[in-house]
PyMOL Python script that loads the backbone (N, CA, C, O; Angstrom):
from pymol import cmd

cmd.read_pdbstr("""\
ATOM      1  N   UNK A   1      -5.771   3.584  26.892  1.00  0.00           N
ATOM      2  CA  UNK A   1      -6.380   2.429  26.246  1.00  0.00           C
ATOM      3  C   UNK A   1      -7.438   2.908  25.263  1.00  0.00           C
ATOM      4  O   UNK A   1      -8.153   3.873  25.531  1.00  0.00           O
ATOM      5  N   UNK A   2      -7.534   2.247  24.153  1.00  0.00           N
ATOM      6  CA  UNK A   2      -8.497   2.601  23.119  1.00  0.00           C
ATOM      7  C   UNK A   2      -9.873   2.061  23.494  1.00  0.00           C
ATOM      8  O   UNK A   2     -10.008   0.902  23.887  1.00  0.00           O
ATOM      9  N   UNK A   3     -10.894   2.908  23.370  1.00  0.00           N
ATOM     10  CA  UNK A   3     -12.270   2.482  23.597  1.00  0.00           C
ATOM     11  C   UNK A   3     -12.789   1.882  22.287  1.00  0.00           C
ATOM     12  O   UNK A   3     -13.218   2.614  21.395  1.00  0.00           O
ATOM     13  N   UNK A   4     -12.749   0.568  22.174  1.00  0.00           N
ATOM     14  CA  UNK A   4     -13.078  -0.092  20.913  1.00  0.00           C
ATOM     15  C   UNK A   4     -14.536   0.092  20.522  1.00  0.00           C
ATOM     16  O   UNK A   4     -14.862   0.064  19.335  1.00  0.00           O
ATOM     17  N   UNK A   5     -15.414   0.280  21.493  1.00  0.00           N
ATOM     18  CA  UNK A   5     -16.825   0.504  21.169  1.00  0.00           C
ATOM     19  C   UNK A   5     -17.019   1.838  20.458  1.00  0.00           C
ATOM     20  O   UNK A   5     -17.812   1.920  19.519  1.00  0.00           O
ATOM     21  N   UNK A   6     -16.313   2.887  20.883  1.00  0.00           N
ATOM     22  CA  UNK A   6     -16.415   4.181  20.214  1.00  0.00           C
ATOM     23  C   UNK A   6     -15.842   4.110  18.801  1.00  0.00           C
ATOM     24  O   UNK A   6     -16.406   4.676  17.864  1.00  0.00           O
ATOM     25  N   UNK A   7     -14.722   3.414  18.659  1.00  0.00           N
ATOM     26  CA  UNK A   7     -14.102   3.255  17.342  1.00  0.00           C
ATOM     27  C   UNK A   7     -15.039   2.504  16.412  1.00  0.00           C
ATOM     28  O   UNK A   7     -15.213   2.904  15.260  1.00  0.00           O
ATOM     29  N   UNK A   8     -15.642   1.428  16.886  1.00  0.00           N
ATOM     30  CA  UNK A   8     -16.558   0.637  16.065  1.00  0.00           C
ATOM     31  C   UNK A   8     -17.808   1.429  15.691  1.00  0.00           C
ATOM     32  O   UNK A   8     -18.316   1.290  14.578  1.00  0.00           O
ATOM     33  N   UNK A   9     -18.302   2.245  16.593  1.00  0.00           N
ATOM     34  CA  UNK A   9     -19.492   3.056  16.312  1.00  0.00           C
ATOM     35  C   UNK A   9     -19.229   4.102  15.237  1.00  0.00           C
ATOM     36  O   UNK A   9     -20.125   4.411  14.450  1.00  0.00           O
ATOM     37  N   UNK A  10     -18.020   4.652  15.188  1.00  0.00           N
ATOM     38  CA  UNK A  10     -17.683   5.682  14.206  1.00  0.00           C
ATOM     39  C   UNK A  10     -17.216   5.108  12.878  1.00  0.00           C
ATOM     40  O   UNK A  10     -17.023   5.856  11.920  1.00  0.00           O
ATOM     41  N   UNK A  11     -17.032   3.800  12.800  1.00  0.00           N
ATOM     42  CA  UNK A  11     -16.470   3.167  11.604  1.00  0.00           C
ATOM     43  C   UNK A  11     -17.466   3.168  10.448  1.00  0.00           C
ATOM     44  O   UNK A  11     -18.681   3.171  10.648  1.00  0.00           O
ATOM     45  N   UNK A  12     -16.917   3.164   9.232  1.00  0.00           N
ATOM     46  CA  UNK A  12     -17.747   3.033   8.038  1.00  0.00           C
ATOM     47  C   UNK A  12     -18.190   1.582   7.847  1.00  0.00           C
ATOM     48  O   UNK A  12     -19.268   1.319   7.315  1.00  0.00           O
ATOM     49  N   UNK A  13     -17.345   0.645   8.286  1.00  0.00           N
ATOM     50  CA  UNK A  13     -17.651  -0.764   8.092  1.00  0.00           C
ATOM     51  C   UNK A  13     -16.873  -1.584   9.114  1.00  0.00           C
ATOM     52  O   UNK A  13     -15.733  -1.256   9.441  1.00  0.00           O
ATOM     53  N   UNK A  14     -17.491  -2.652   9.617  1.00  0.00           N
ATOM     54  CA  UNK A  14     -16.831  -3.598  10.511  1.00  0.00           C
ATOM     55  C   UNK A  14     -16.995  -4.981   9.902  1.00  0.00           C
ATOM     56  O   UNK A  14     -18.113  -5.423   9.635  1.00  0.00           O
ATOM     57  N   UNK A  15     -15.865  -5.668   9.681  1.00  0.00           N
ATOM     58  CA  UNK A  15     -15.893  -7.001   9.079  1.00  0.00           C
ATOM     59  C   UNK A  15     -14.988  -7.917   9.887  1.00  0.00           C
ATOM     60  O   UNK A  15     -13.779  -7.698   9.967  1.00  0.00           O
ATOM     61  N   UNK A  16     -15.579  -8.939  10.483  1.00  0.00           N
ATOM     62  CA  UNK A  16     -14.826  -9.983  11.169  1.00  0.00           C
ATOM     63  C   UNK A  16     -13.810  -9.423  12.170  1.00  0.00           C
ATOM     64  O   UNK A  16     -12.683  -9.913  12.249  1.00  0.00           O
ATOM     65  N   UNK A  17     -14.199  -8.415  12.920  1.00  0.00           N
ATOM     66  CA  UNK A  17     -13.327  -7.855  13.939  1.00  0.00           C
ATOM     67  C   UNK A  17     -12.398  -6.761  13.454  1.00  0.00           C
ATOM     68  O   UNK A  17     -11.624  -6.217  14.242  1.00  0.00           O
ATOM     69  N   UNK A  18     -12.456  -6.427  12.179  1.00  0.00           N
ATOM     70  CA  UNK A  18     -11.645  -5.342  11.622  1.00  0.00           C
ATOM     71  C   UNK A  18     -12.533  -4.139  11.346  1.00  0.00           C
ATOM     72  O   UNK A  18     -13.616  -4.275  10.776  1.00  0.00           O
ATOM     73  N   UNK A  19     -12.074  -2.962  11.752  1.00  0.00           N
ATOM     74  CA  UNK A  19     -12.822  -1.726  11.571  1.00  0.00           C
ATOM     75  C   UNK A  19     -12.190  -0.945  10.427  1.00  0.00           C
ATOM     76  O   UNK A  19     -10.978  -0.726  10.411  1.00  0.00           O
ATOM     77  N   UNK A  20     -13.013  -0.524   9.470  1.00  0.00           N
ATOM     78  CA  UNK A  20     -12.564   0.259   8.322  1.00  0.00           C
ATOM     79  C   UNK A  20     -13.164   1.652   8.420  1.00  0.00           C
ATOM     80  O   UNK A  20     -14.382   1.810   8.507  1.00  0.00           O
ATOM     81  N   UNK A  21     -12.296   2.664   8.405  1.00  0.00           N
ATOM     82  CA  UNK A  21     -12.732   4.053   8.478  1.00  0.00           C
ATOM     83  C   UNK A  21     -12.071   4.813   7.342  1.00  0.00           C
ATOM     84  O   UNK A  21     -10.852   4.764   7.180  1.00  0.00           O
ATOM     85  N   UNK A  22     -12.875   5.516   6.554  1.00  0.00           N
ATOM     86  CA  UNK A  22     -12.340   6.282   5.430  1.00  0.00           C
ATOM     87  C   UNK A  22     -11.727   7.581   5.919  1.00  0.00           C
ATOM     88  O   UNK A  22     -12.286   8.264   6.777  1.00  0.00           O
ATOM     89  N   UNK A  23     -10.562   7.916   5.357  1.00  0.00           N
ATOM     90  CA  UNK A  23      -9.896   9.180   5.652  1.00  0.00           C
ATOM     91  C   UNK A  23      -9.437   9.790   4.329  1.00  0.00           C
ATOM     92  O   UNK A  23      -9.623   9.191   3.270  1.00  0.00           O
ATOM     93  N   UNK A  24      -8.845  10.969   4.388  1.00  0.00           N
ATOM     94  CA  UNK A  24      -8.375  11.626   3.164  1.00  0.00           C
ATOM     95  C   UNK A  24      -7.263  10.831   2.485  1.00  0.00           C
ATOM     96  O   UNK A  24      -7.142  10.857   1.260  1.00  0.00           O
ATOM     97  N   UNK A  25      -6.456  10.131   3.268  1.00  0.00           N
ATOM     98  CA  UNK A  25      -5.322   9.388   2.729  1.00  0.00           C
ATOM     99  C   UNK A  25      -5.712   8.025   2.184  1.00  0.00           C
ATOM    100  O   UNK A  25      -4.960   7.447   1.399  1.00  0.00           O
ATOM    101  N   UNK A  26      -6.845   7.502   2.568  1.00  0.00           N
ATOM    102  CA  UNK A  26      -7.285   6.161   2.156  1.00  0.00           C
ATOM    103  C   UNK A  26      -8.201   5.595   3.225  1.00  0.00           C
ATOM    104  O   UNK A  26      -9.077   6.295   3.733  1.00  0.00           O
ATOM    105  N   UNK A  27      -8.002   4.327   3.567  1.00  0.00           N
ATOM    106  CA  UNK A  27      -8.793   3.679   4.610  1.00  0.00           C
ATOM    107  C   UNK A  27      -7.902   3.305   5.780  1.00  0.00           C
ATOM    108  O   UNK A  27      -6.811   2.767   5.592  1.00  0.00           O
ATOM    109  N   UNK A  28      -8.361   3.586   6.971  1.00  0.00           N
ATOM    110  CA  UNK A  28      -7.677   3.136   8.180  1.00  0.00           C
ATOM    111  C   UNK A  28      -8.293   1.812   8.587  1.00  0.00           C
ATOM    112  O   UNK A  28      -9.515   1.666   8.615  1.00  0.00           O
ATOM    113  N   UNK A  29      -7.445   0.857   8.899  1.00  0.00           N
ATOM    114  CA  UNK A  29      -7.904  -0.475   9.282  1.00  0.00           C
ATOM    115  C   UNK A  29      -7.379  -0.781  10.681  1.00  0.00           C
ATOM    116  O   UNK A  29      -6.186  -0.646  10.951  1.00  0.00           O
ATOM    117  N   UNK A  30      -8.276  -1.191  11.558  1.00  0.00           N
ATOM    118  CA  UNK A  30      -7.909  -1.501  12.931  1.00  0.00           C
ATOM    119  C   UNK A  30      -8.480  -2.856  13.313  1.00  0.00           C
ATOM    120  O   UNK A  30      -9.669  -3.113  13.124  1.00  0.00           O
ATOM    121  N   UNK A  31      -7.630  -3.722  13.850  1.00  0.00           N
ATOM    122  CA  UNK A  31      -8.068  -5.010  14.373  1.00  0.00           C
ATOM    123  C   UNK A  31      -8.546  -4.789  15.800  1.00  0.00           C
ATOM    124  O   UNK A  31      -7.756  -4.417  16.667  1.00  0.00           O
ATOM    125  N   UNK A  32      -9.819  -5.011  16.050  1.00  0.00           N
ATOM    126  CA  UNK A  32     -10.373  -4.761  17.383  1.00  0.00           C
ATOM    127  C   UNK A  32      -9.819  -5.727  18.426  1.00  0.00           C
ATOM    128  O   UNK A  32      -9.886  -5.441  19.622  1.00  0.00           O
ATOM    129  N   UNK A  33      -9.278  -6.859  17.999  1.00  0.00           N
ATOM    130  CA  UNK A  33      -8.682  -7.808  18.929  1.00  0.00           C
ATOM    131  C   UNK A  33      -7.277  -7.376  19.359  1.00  0.00           C
ATOM    132  O   UNK A  33      -6.795  -7.799  20.410  1.00  0.00           O
ATOM    133  N   UNK A  34      -6.621  -6.540  18.554  1.00  0.00           N
ATOM    134  CA  UNK A  34      -5.296  -5.990  18.870  1.00  0.00           C
ATOM    135  C   UNK A  34      -5.281  -4.520  18.488  1.00  0.00           C
ATOM    136  O   UNK A  34      -4.657  -4.148  17.495  1.00  0.00           O
ATOM    137  N   UNK A  35      -5.962  -3.673  19.265  1.00  0.00           N
ATOM    138  CA  UNK A  35      -6.133  -2.270  18.874  1.00  0.00           C
ATOM    139  C   UNK A  35      -4.852  -1.436  18.876  1.00  0.00           C
ATOM    140  O   UNK A  35      -4.862  -0.308  18.383  1.00  0.00           O
ATOM    141  N   UNK A  36      -3.766  -1.952  19.409  1.00  0.00           N
ATOM    142  CA  UNK A  36      -2.520  -1.178  19.388  1.00  0.00           C
ATOM    143  C   UNK A  36      -1.809  -1.316  18.041  1.00  0.00           C
ATOM    144  O   UNK A  36      -0.789  -0.662  17.819  1.00  0.00           O
ATOM    145  N   UNK A  37      -2.325  -2.151  17.141  1.00  0.00           N
ATOM    146  CA  UNK A  37      -1.765  -2.323  15.801  1.00  0.00           C
ATOM    147  C   UNK A  37      -2.763  -1.767  14.785  1.00  0.00           C
ATOM    148  O   UNK A  37      -3.957  -2.057  14.865  1.00  0.00           O
ATOM    149  N   UNK A  38      -2.288  -0.984  13.848  1.00  0.00           N
ATOM    150  CA  UNK A  38      -3.164  -0.391  12.837  1.00  0.00           C
ATOM    151  C   UNK A  38      -2.419  -0.279  11.521  1.00  0.00           C
ATOM    152  O   UNK A  38      -1.192  -0.372  11.487  1.00  0.00           O
ATOM    153  N   UNK A  39      -3.162  -0.077  10.426  1.00  0.00           N
ATOM    154  CA  UNK A  39      -2.564   0.116   9.122  1.00  0.00           C
ATOM    155  C   UNK A  39      -3.399   1.138   8.345  1.00  0.00           C
ATOM    156  O   UNK A  39      -4.549   1.414   8.689  1.00  0.00           O
ATOM    157  N   UNK A  40      -2.805   1.680   7.310  1.00  0.00           N
ATOM    158  CA  UNK A  40      -3.486   2.632   6.442  1.00  0.00           C
ATOM    159  C   UNK A  40      -3.377   2.133   5.013  1.00  0.00           C
ATOM    160  O   UNK A  40      -2.275   1.937   4.500  1.00  0.00           O
ATOM    161  N   UNK A  41      -4.516   1.929   4.371  1.00  0.00           N
ATOM    162  CA  UNK A  41      -4.546   1.485   2.979  1.00  0.00           C
ATOM    163  C   UNK A  41      -4.796   2.682   2.090  1.00  0.00           C
ATOM    164  O   UNK A  41      -5.803   3.373   2.242  1.00  0.00           O
ATOM    165  N   UNK A  42      -3.890   2.933   1.167  1.00  0.00           N
ATOM    166  CA  UNK A  42      -4.047   4.022   0.206  1.00  0.00           C
ATOM    167  C   UNK A  42      -4.436   3.429  -1.138  1.00  0.00           C
ATOM    168  O   UNK A  42      -3.696   2.623  -1.703  1.00  0.00           O
ATOM    169  N   UNK A  43      -5.583   3.821  -1.645  1.00  0.00           N
ATOM    170  CA  UNK A  43      -6.071   3.314  -2.920  1.00  0.00           C
ATOM    171  C   UNK A  43      -6.113   4.484  -3.901  1.00  0.00           C
ATOM    172  O   UNK A  43      -6.843   5.454  -3.698  1.00  0.00           O
ATOM    173  N   UNK A  44      -5.328   4.376  -4.953  1.00  0.00           N
ATOM    174  CA  UNK A  44      -5.268   5.433  -5.945  1.00  0.00           C
ATOM    175  C   UNK A  44      -5.993   4.986  -7.208  1.00  0.00           C
ATOM    176  O   UNK A  44      -5.759   3.886  -7.708  1.00  0.00           O
ATOM    177  N   UNK A  45      -6.853   5.821  -7.710  1.00  0.00           N
ATOM    178  CA  UNK A  45      -7.568   5.562  -8.972  1.00  0.00           C
ATOM    179  C   UNK A  45      -7.009   6.470 -10.033  1.00  0.00           C
ATOM    180  O   UNK A  45      -6.992   7.691  -9.875  1.00  0.00           O
ATOM    181  N   UNK A  46      -6.555   5.882 -11.105  1.00  0.00           N
ATOM    182  CA  UNK A  46      -5.990   6.680 -12.206  1.00  0.00           C
ATOM    183  C   UNK A  46      -6.965   6.771 -13.342  1.00  0.00           C
ATOM    184  O   UNK A  46      -6.672   7.401 -14.358  1.00  0.00           O
TER     185      UNK A  46
END
""", "prot")
cmd.dss("prot")
cmd.show_as("cartoon", "prot")
cmd.util.cbc("prot")
cmd.orient("prot")
């Protein structure tokens, strides 16, 4: 089971139950209400 408190403490930003953490690939987004589901946002600047 994911320890949501540890994830939230290490996050760069928490908004409305979603945790945003910056990584090399982009931003990882985790819904703290459903921690078994996650997504990765890749933002490319040209």
